[in-house]
C-alpha positions in Angstrom: -8.5 52.4 32.0 -8.8 48.6 32.8 -12.6 48.9 32.8 -12.5 50.5 29.3 -10.2 47.8 28.1 -12.5 45.1 29.5 -15.5 46.8 27.9 -13.8 46.9 24.5 -12.9 43.2 24.8 -16.5 42.3 25.7 -17.8 44.2 22.6 -15.3 42.4 20.4 -16.5 39.1 21.8 -20.0 40.1 20.9 -18.9 40.7 17.3 -19.3 44.4 17.5 -17.3 46.1 14.8 -17.6 49.8 15.9 -17.4 51.3 19.3 -18.4 54.9 20.1 -16.6 56.6 23.0 -14.0 59.0 24.3 -10.6 59.2 22.8 -9.2 56.5 25.1 -12.0 54.1 24.1 -11.4 54.8 20.4 -7.7 54.1 20.8 -8.4 50.8 22.6 -11.0 49.8 20.0 -8.5 50.5 17.2 -5.8 48.5 19.0 -8.3 45.6 19.2 -8.9 45.8 15.5 -12.3 47.5 15.7 -13.5 50.8 14.3 -13.6 53.6 16.9 -15.9 56.7 16.6 -15.0 59.6 18.8 -17.9 61.0 20.7 -17.7 64.3 22.6 -21.2 64.1 24.0 -24.1 61.9 24.8 -26.1 63.6 22.0 -23.3 62.8 19.5 -23.4 59.1 20.6 -27.2 59.0 20.2 -27.0 60.5 16.7 -24.3 58.0 15.7 -26.4 55.1 17.0 -29.5 56.3 15.2 -27.5 56.6 11.9 -26.0 53.1 12.4 -29.4 51.6 13.0 -30.7 53.4 9.9 -27.9 51.9 7.8 -28.6 48.5 9.3 -32.3 48.7 8.6 -31.5 49.7 5.0 -29.2 46.7 4.6 -31.8 44.3 6.0 -34.4 45.7 3.5 -32.0 45.2 0.6 -31.2 41.6 1.8 -34.9 40.8 2.0 -35.4 42.1 -1.6 -32.5 40.0 -2.9 -33.8 36.9 -1.2 -37.3 37.5 -2.6 -35.9 38.0 -6.1 -33.8 34.9 -5.8 -36.9 32.9 -4.8 -38.8 34.2 -7.8 -36.0 33.4 -10.1 -35.8 29.8 -9.0 -39.3 29.2 -10.2 -38.9 30.7 -13.7 -38.9 27.9 -16.2 -35.6 27.5 -18.0 -35.7 27.9 -21.8 -35.5 24.8 -24.0 -32.9 24.3 -26.7 -34.3 24.3 -30.2 -32.8 21.3 -31.7 
């Protein structure tokens, strides 16, 4: 139990927000203010990891698009007042 508590603390220090594990690990994660995902098998953990990485990739793509658009918008000339 102490090993699991130490592992959760290390993940928190690494800025992890979600931990996948057995019910005890999920409970410890939630006590530490993290999100816990219950995993009943290694296959479930792999699938959850793949899904999380897919979401992360999608977010990075959207951030890159927004940064590109922001860069383009900075170089569009501003209109002049007719006066």
